TILO-302169 format. One record per residue: residue in one letter; x, y, z of N, C-alpha, C in turn. Coordinates in steps of 0.05 Angstrom, whole numbers, padded with zeros to 5 digits, always signed. Each point is the difference from the previous one (the first is absolute). Layout:
<pts>
aXYZXYZXYZ ...
</pts>
This chain:
<pts>
m+00545+00786+00039-00019+00000+00023-00031-00002-00010 v-00017-00021+00002-00029+00001-00003-00012+00028+00009 t-00018+00007-00021-00012+00027+00013-00030-00002-00013 i-00020+00004+00016-00029-00002-00006-00016+00025-00005 e-00016+00002-00014-00021+00022+00000-00027-00008-00007 q-00018+00009+00015-00028-00008-00009-00006+00017-00026 a-00014-00014-00014-00010+00009-00028-00034+00012+00006 y-00003+00019+00012-00028+00009+00003-00020-00002-00022 s+00007+00007-00022-00017+00004-00025-00013-00033-00007 d+00013-00018+00010-00006-00025-00006-00019-00015+00024 t+00005+00013+00021-00012-00014+00024-00032+00006+00002 s-00011-00029+00006-00028+00004-00004-00017-00016+00027 m-00027+00009+00006-00010-00007+00019-00026-00003+00001 a-00017-00016+00014-00028-00010-00004-00016+00002+00028 l-00022+00011+00006-00015-00006+00021-00021-00014-00008 d-00008-00018+00022-00023-00014+00004-00030+00006+00004 s-00021-00010+00000-00028+00014+00000+00000+00013+00025 g+00009-00006+00019+00003+00009+00025+00019+00028+00004 g+00015+00006-00016+00018+00028-00006+00026-00006+00012 a+00008-00030+00008+00025-00001+00011+00014-00010-00027 f+00030+00002+00008+00017-00012-00023+00001-00028-00001 d-00002-00009-00027+00000-00028-00006+00020-00011-00011 t+00012+00016-00021+00028-00011-00009+00015+00027-00002 a+00030-00001-00003+00017+00019-00015+00023-00010-00011 k+00007+00011-00020+00023-00009-00012+00022+00025-00002 i+00022-00005+00015+00022+00024+00004+00021-00008-00017 v+00005+00016-00018+00022-00001-00021+00027+00008+00010 y+00023-00011-00006+00026+00011+00010+00019-00004-00026 k+00018+00022-00002+00018-00003-00021+00027-00004+00016 v+00014-00027-00009+00026-00007+00020+00024+00007-00020 f+00022+00013+00006+00021+00006-00017+00025-00016+00014 d+00023-00003-00015+00020-00015+00005-00003-00029+00018 a-00016-00015-00012-00006-00028+00013+00014-00017-00022 a+00014-00018+00010+00016-00019-00016-00018-00019-00018 d-00021-00005+00016-00023-00018-00015-00023+00000+00015 e-00019-00014-00018-00031+00000+00012-00004-00005+00027 k+00015-00015+00012-00002-00014+00031+00008+00026+00018 e+00021+00009-00010+00009+00024+00019-00019+00022-00002 a-00012+00004-00025-00023+00024-00003-00021-00007+00017 l-00015-00029+00002-00017-00003+00014+00000+00000+00030 l+00027-00009+00011+00002-00001+00027+00008+00027+00010 a+00014+00020-00016-00009+00027+00008-00023+00015+00005 v-00020-00008-00022-00027+00012+00013-00017-00019+00015 y+00008-00022+00004-00013-00018+00023+00012+00013+00028 n+00024+00006+00002+00013+00008+00024-00007+00033+00009 s-00006+00011-00020-00006+00033+00002-00028+00006+00003 a-00015-00018-00018-00031+00010+00001-00015-00009+00031 g-00018+00018+00001-00014-00009+00027-00016-00025-00001 k-00001-00013+00024-00013-00030-00003-00030+00008-00001 t-00006+00025+00010-00031+00004-00007-00005+00031-00010 f-00020+00003-00010-00008+00024-00015-00032+00006+00006 e-00009+00023+00012-00025+00005-00003-00018-00026+00015 g+00011-00015+00016-00009-00023+00013+00001-00021-00014 l+00013-00001-00026+00003-00024-00018+00024-00014+00009 s+00002-00021-00010+00026-00020+00009+00014-00004-00026 l+00024+00005-00002+00019-00010-00016-00004-00025-00015 d-00007-00006-00024-00008-00026-00009+00023-00012-00017 t+00008+00018-00018+00025-00015-00020+00013+00024-00007 v+00028-00007-00007+00022+00021-00011+00009-00014-00031 e-00007+00017-00021+00006-00013-00024+00007+00020-00022 m+00017-00011-00019+00011+00014-00021-00021+00011-00020 d+00002+00023-00008-00019+00010-00019+00014+00004-00026 e+00026+00007+00000+00012+00008-00024+00030+00003+00005 r+00020-00007-00019+00026+00011+00006+00007+00021-00019 l+00009+00022+00012-00002+00022-00017+00030+00005-00012 t+00021-00008+00016+00026-00003-00016+00014-00024+00014 g+00025+00000-00007+00019-00023+00009-00006-00001+00032 t+00002+00023+00013+00005-00001+00029-00026+00012+00012 a-00024+00010-00015-00021+00014+00010-00028-00017-00008 w-00018+00000+00027-00025-00014-00002-00023+00014+00008 k-00019-00009-00006-00028+00011+00009-00014-00029+00015 i-00001+00008+00026-00007-00022+00023-00029+00012+00011 v-00021-00023+00001-00026+00008+00007-00003-00013+00031 a-00014+00019+00017-00001-00015+00024-00036-00003+00005 n-00007-00020+00001-00035-00006-00001-00005-00002+00030 y-00022+00015+00004-00013-00002+00030-00026-00011-00002 k-00006-00011+00015-00030-00008+00001-00012-00006+00027 g-00027+00004+00006-00016+00002+00022-00002-00034+00011 s-00007+00000+00022-00009-00024+00015-00027-00004+00000 s-00018+00018-00014-00026-00004+00003-00011-00029-00007 d+00015-00012-00020-00010-00027-00004+00012-00026+00022 t+00013+00011+00018+00012-00016+00013-00010+00006+00035 p-00020-00011+00010-00008+00007+00026+00020-00006+00019 d-00005+00014+00028+00019-00002+00019+00004-00026+00013 s-00027-00013-00001-00003-00028+00010-00020-00013-00017 a+00003-00023+00003-00022-00022-00016-00025+00004+00004 d-00008+00011+00024-00029+00002+00006-00009+00024-00015 d+00016+00019-00014-00010+00022-00016-00002-00006-00027 g+00014-00021-00003+00003-00009-00033-00025-00012-00013 e-00014+00009-00021-00024-00013-00014+00016-00023-00013 e-00022-00021-00002+00005-00028-00017-00006+00010-00026 t+00017-00014-00021-00005+00011-00029-00008-00033-00013 y-00024+00002-00014-00005-00019-00014+00001+00004-00031 s+00012-00016-00018-00001-00005-00027-00003-00024-00008 f-00012-00001-00030-00003-00026-00010+00004-00005-00031 e+00001-00019-00007+00006-00004-00029-00018-00024-00007 i-00011+00002-00027-00014-00019-00011+00008-00006-00024 g+00015-00021-00008+00012-00007-00027-00012-00026-00008 g+00020-00013-00013-00004-00029-00012+00018-00013-00011 g+00001-00033+00001+00016-00016-00009-00016-00015-00015 t+00016-00027-00002-00011-00026-00015+00005-00021+00016 t-00020-00018+00000+00000-00027+00009-00014-00022-00018 r+00012-00024+00003-00009-00020-00020-00023-00016+00016 v-00022-00002-00013-00019-00016+00005-00013-00020-00014 t+00000-00025+00007-00010-00026-00016-00030-00003+00002 q-00017+00011+00019-00025-00002-00003-00012+00029+00000 s-00023-00001-00019-00016+00024-00005-00020-00001+00023 l-00013+00027-00003-00019-00001+00022-00025-00008-00010 d-00004+00000-00030-00025-00006-00014+00012-00006-00029 t-00006-00024-00014-00002-00001-00026-00025+00010-00013 v+00002+00024-00015-00020+00011-00011-00011-00016-00024 s+00013-00011-00015-00013-00015-00025+00026-00025-00006 y-00008-00018-00010+00017-00018-00023-00016-00013-00021 s+00015-00001-00018-00010-00008-00025+00023-00010-00015 s-00011-00020-00025+00018-00016-00020-00011+00002-00021 g+00008-00016-00021-00011-00005-00028-00029-00015+00005 e-00008-00001-00026-00024-00016-00002-00001-00023+00010 s+00023-00017-00010+00001-00028+00005+00009-00009+00029 e+00008+00020+00016+00011-00007+00026-00013+00019+00018 s-00002-00014+00028-00009+00014+00020+00024+00004+00020 a-00004+00032+00005+00022+00009+00019-00006-00011+00025 p+00022-00007+00013+00000-00012+00031-00004+00024+00019 d-00008-00010+00018+00001+00019+00027+00026-00003+00018 l+00020+00017-00003+00023-00001+00017+00002+00003+00026 g-00026+00004+00017-00002+00008+00025+00019+00028+00013 h-00003+00020-00022+00015+00016+00005+00030+00005+00003 a+00009-00021-00013+00030-00002-00005+00007+00018-00019 i+00021+00015+00001+00010+00017-00027+00021-00012-00007 e-00001-00001-00026+00023-00007-00019+00013-00033+00003 w-00026-00013+00005+00004-00034+00002+00016-00014-00022 d+00018-00006+00000+00019-00016-00021-00005-00031+00002 g-00021-00012+00016-00001-00026-00001+00018-00015+00023 e+00019+00021+00010+00015-00008+00024-00002+00013+00024 k+00001+00028-00008-00002+00022+00028-00012+00022-00013 a-00014+00020+00020-00008+00021-00006+00024+00022-00002 n+00005+00011-00024+00026+00020+00002-00006+00028+00009 g-00029+00008-00003-00009+00022+00016+00007+00024-00020 v-00003+00031+00017-00004+00016-00019+00013+00027+00017 d+00019+00018-00006+00013+00021+00020-00026+00017-00001 i-00010+00008+00021-00022+00025-00002+00013+00024+00022 y-00008+00024-00008+00001+00026+00014-00013-00005+00025 v+00009+00001+00027-00012+00008+00021+00009+00021+00021 p-00021+00011+00010+00007+00029+00015+00020-00007+00026 t+00014+00022+00002+00010+00000+00024-00001+00022+00023 f+00001-00002+00025-00011+00023+00011+00023+00002+00028 n+00013+00018-00005+00024+00003+00022-00009+00023+00017 f+00006+00003+00029-00003+00020+00008+00023+00008+00021 h+00007+00024+00009+00021+00008+00016-00009+00020+00024 i+00010-00005+00021-00003+00014+00029+00029+00013+00009 a+00000+00029-00001+00019+00011+00012-00005+00010+00023 k+00014-00004+00026-00004+00010+00027+00031+00003+00005 w-00006+00026+00019+00018+00013+00019+00008-00018+00026 f+00024-00005+00005+00006-00016+00025+00019+00022+00017 n-00001-00004+00026+00025+00013+00019+00019-00024-00009 v+00026+00015-00007+00025-00018+00000+00003-00018+00026 s-00003+00008+00019+00000-00011+00028-00015-00027-00001 q-00024+00002-00015-00016-00027-00001+00014-00020-00020 l+00018+00012-00021+00008-00025-00014+00019-00017+00008 d-00002-00012+00019+00020-00014+00010+00002-00031-00012 t+00022-00016+00004+00000-00025-00017-00024-00016+00010 q-00013+00002+00017-00024-00016+00003-00025+00007-00020 l-00004+00022-00001-00017+00015-00017+00005-00012-00029 q+00025+00004-00010+00008-00007-00026-00003-00028-00002 k+00007-00016+00021-00006-00032-00003-00028-00007-00004 n-00015+00011+00012-00031-00001-00005-00007+00008-00026 i+00010+00022-00011-00012+00004-00025+00013-00019-00024 a+00026-00008+00005+00010-00022-00018-00017-00026+00007 s-00013-00009+00020-00016-00022+00004-00020-00001-00015 v-00012+00024-00007-00026+00001-00012+00007-00002-00030 a+00022+00012-00012-00003-00001-00030+00001-00029-00012 g-00015-00003-00021-00007-00021-00014-00021-00018+00014 k-00015+00015+00017-00021-00018+00010-00025+00019-00005 v-00025-00013+00003-00026+00013-00007-00015+00005+00033 n-00022+00019-00008-00012+00009+00025-00019-00025+00018 k+00006-00006+00024-00016-00021+00013-00030+00013+00006 n+00002+00026+00004-00026+00021+00010-00008+00019-00020 p-00020+00004+00001-00008+00028-00018+00022+00022+00002 f+00003+00013-00024+00023+00016+00001-00003+00025-00025 r-00007+00023+00015-00006+00025-00015-00020-00005-00023 g-00020-00015+00008-00024-00001-00016-00003-00026-00015 f+00021-00014+00000+00005-00027-00014-00005-00024+00023 a-00014-00018-00018-00007-00023+00015+00029-00015+00005 r-00004-00025+00018+00022-00014+00011+00007-00012-00029 g+00026-00007-00002+00015-00015-00023+00000+00020-00027 e-00008+00022+00002+00001+00017-00024+00026+00014-00004 v+00016+00011+00023+00026+00015-00004+00020-00013+00005 l+00018+00002-00018+00030-00012+00002+00022+00028+00008 f+00009-00003+00020+00021+00022+00007+00027-00008-00017 i+00003+00018-00014+00024-00007-00017+00031+00009+00015 g-00003+00026+00011+00023+00007+00017+00002+00028+00006 a+00019+00013+00011-00001+00030+00010+00028+00011-00009 v-00003+00023-00001+00028+00018-00001-00001+00027+00016 g+00026+00000+00011+00000+00026+00013+00034+00002+00007 q+00004+00027+00009+00027+00007+00000+00003+00023+00025 w+00022+00004+00015-00002+00024+00020+00030+00003+00002 k+00008+00021+00012+00023+00007+00006+00003+00002+00036 k+00024-00003+00010+00004+00003+00025-00012+00024+00017 s-00005+00023-00019-00006+00023+00015-00028+00006-00006 d-00013-00017-00014-00034-00001-00009-00012-00013+00029 t-00020+00017+00003-00020-00005+00025-00025-00018-00009 v-00005+00006-00027-00025-00020-00014+00005-00005-00025 t-00007-00022-00013+00003-00003-00029-00024-00014-00008 e-00004+00002-00026-00020-00013-00016+00005-00030-00009 i-00016-00020+00004+00000-00025-00006-00024-00010-00020 t+00008-00004-00028-00022-00010-00015+00000-00028-00004 f-00026-00011+00007-00014-00026+00002-00014-00006-00031 h+00010-00021-00012-00010-00009-00023-00017-00025+00001 f-00027+00003-00014-00019-00024+00000-00008-00007-00026 a-00010-00022-00005-00010-00014-00025-00031-00009+00010 v-00018+00001-00013-00027-00010+00002-00003-00020-00022 s-00014-00023+00008-00014-00019-00015-00028-00011+00014 e-00024+00010-00010-00018-00010+00009-00014-00021+00004 n-00014-00008+00025-00012-00026+00001-00023-00004-00020 k-00007-00022-00003-00019-00011-00016-00018-00017+00016 e-00023-00002-00008-00022-00024+00010-00019-00006-00022 g-00008-00026+00004-00019-00012-00020+00006+00001-00028 y+00017-00014-00014+00006+00002-00028+00011-00030-00007 d-00006-00004-00026+00004-00029-00010+00023-00001-00015 v+00016-00024+00000+00025-00009-00017-00011-00024-00013 g-00006+00000-00022-00007-00026-00008-00027-00003+00009 e-00010-00024+00011-00022-00007+00013+00002+00002+00031 i+00025+00010+00006+00005-00001+00028-00008+00024+00015 r-00016+00004+00020-00009+00027+00013+00024+00003+00018 i+00004+00029+00003+00023+00007+00023-00016+00019+00016 a+00003-00005+00023-00019+00015+00018+00016+00018+00012 q+00025+00009+00003+00017+00023+00008+00032-00006-00008 k+00008+00024-00010+00027-00002-00006+00011+00028+00016 f+00019-00003+00017+00015+00026+00005+00017+00010-00022 g+00006+00027+00006+00008+00016-00028+00031-00011-00005 w+00016-00009+00014+00027-00006-00001+00003-00030+00000 w-00023-00014-00001+00007-00028+00000+00005-00012-00029 y+00013-00019-00005+00008-00006-00030-00020-00023-00008 q-00010+00005-00026-00021-00022-00007+00014-00014-00021 w-00007-00025-00001+00014-00014-00021-00022-00024-00006 v+00000-00010-00026-00024-00022-00007+00017-00025-00011 q-00013-00019+00006+00009-00027-00005-00020-00014-00020 l+00010-00003-00025-00016-00008-00026+00007-00032-00003 s-00018-00011-00014+00003-00029-00004-00011-00003-00031 k+00008-00018-00012-00010-00007-00030-00022-00018-00002 k-00021+00005-00010-00024-00020-00007-00002-00004-00027 a-00014-00021-00008-00003-00005-00031-00029+00012-00006 d-00006+00013-00021-00026+00007-00007-00002-00014-00025 e-00025-00019+00004-00007-00017-00023-00014+00019-00018 e-00013+00021+00004-00019+00017-00026+00025+00007-00014 s+00018+00014+00013+00018+00018-00015+00024-00016-00012 k+00005-00022+00015+00024-00014-00005+00026+00010+00007 s-00005+00013+00026+00026+00010+00002+00003+00000+00032 i+00025+00006+00007+00006+00000+00028-00001+00030+00014 l-00018+00002+00019-00005+00025+00008+00005+00001+00035 p+00004+00021+00006+00008+00012+00031-00022-00007+00016 q+00007+00000+00025-00021-00009+00024+00014+00016+00024 v-00011+00019+00010+00005+00012+00028-00004-00025+00021 d+00021-00010+00009-00005-00021+00024+00003+00015+00028 a+00018+00018+00002+00000+00020+00027+00010+00023-00005 v-00008+00014+00018+00011+00030+00003+00010+00004+00023 y+00030+00013+00003+00014-00002+00018+00007+00029+00009 l-00005+00006+00026+00001+00029+00014+00028+00002+00020 e+00019+00007-00004+00027+00000+00012+00008+00020+00013 q+00004+00004+00029+00006+00020+00017+00031-00001-00005 v+00007+00025-00012+00035+00005-00009+00007+00016+00015 y-00016+00022+00019+00009+00021+00013-00009-00009+00031 n+00014+00004+00019-00007+00003+00029-00017+00018+00001 e-00014+00002+00024-00022+00021+00009+00014+00013+00027 i-00003+00023+00001+00012+00015+00024-00019+00029+00010 d+00004+00004+00022-00012+00025+00010+00013+00026-00013 f-00013+00011-00011+00014+00030-00016+00005+00021+00024 r-00010-00005+00030+00007+00017+00016+00023-00001+00009 k+00021-00017-00006+00027+00000+00002+00016+00018-00015 l-00010+00014-00019+00011+00020-00017+00001+00023+00018 g-00023+00008+00013+00004+00028+00019-00015+00019-00015 i-00016-00002-00020-00013+00014-00015-00028+00010+00004 d-00012-00023+00019-00029+00002+00008-00003+00000+00029 
</pts>
């Protein structure tokens, strides 16, 4: 028959800044259990589901003492981080700034070009690594800016329609100004959330990526008035003969700006 004893010397508790219990770890010794599962279930069924206002969080094995004896820990935690309703929960904002690489075939500016005494270096019109046929370009480091918004929702709000609304925004950019960013700068990547049937509230985290809009810049000899952040830009080059350098040079014939993401009103996410 399985027996349980509380190991008082190993029990630990903590108070929060307001003097209320924040966490507790109650340790038990379980004897005559056939295996770990039986020991865990014995503590789970015997330990109180609450302790000093805290809720039972996990029951886990700490140590196997003998072939049939175990040290099992019941962990309790408070619900101070979980509001009673979504109206009580604060929104959490976090961000990350990193970097990646992208290949560019046109420079912002050709700082200098030179050649030997007997030759004149041709102006390639900002094309990078021109081989006479195409601009092969170069991989450059570009910064990335992602931010995340975690918000509490009442589980009763999270019906199928709201989940469909969130899904419908994924992979789209903001049609209207959003959280201090102009139209077209924010891409909604997706959201993560989970809850149990017994939960009344849950936290959902929304993930976004930022690409800033640009105005008034040149690509070769072509002036671009405006580019929304998530538009894709590509350049059409042709070849022209240069008599002075006796070579084939690139010429920027056109710059294309492509809308590759649909725009949508981010209010469908339910966080504004």
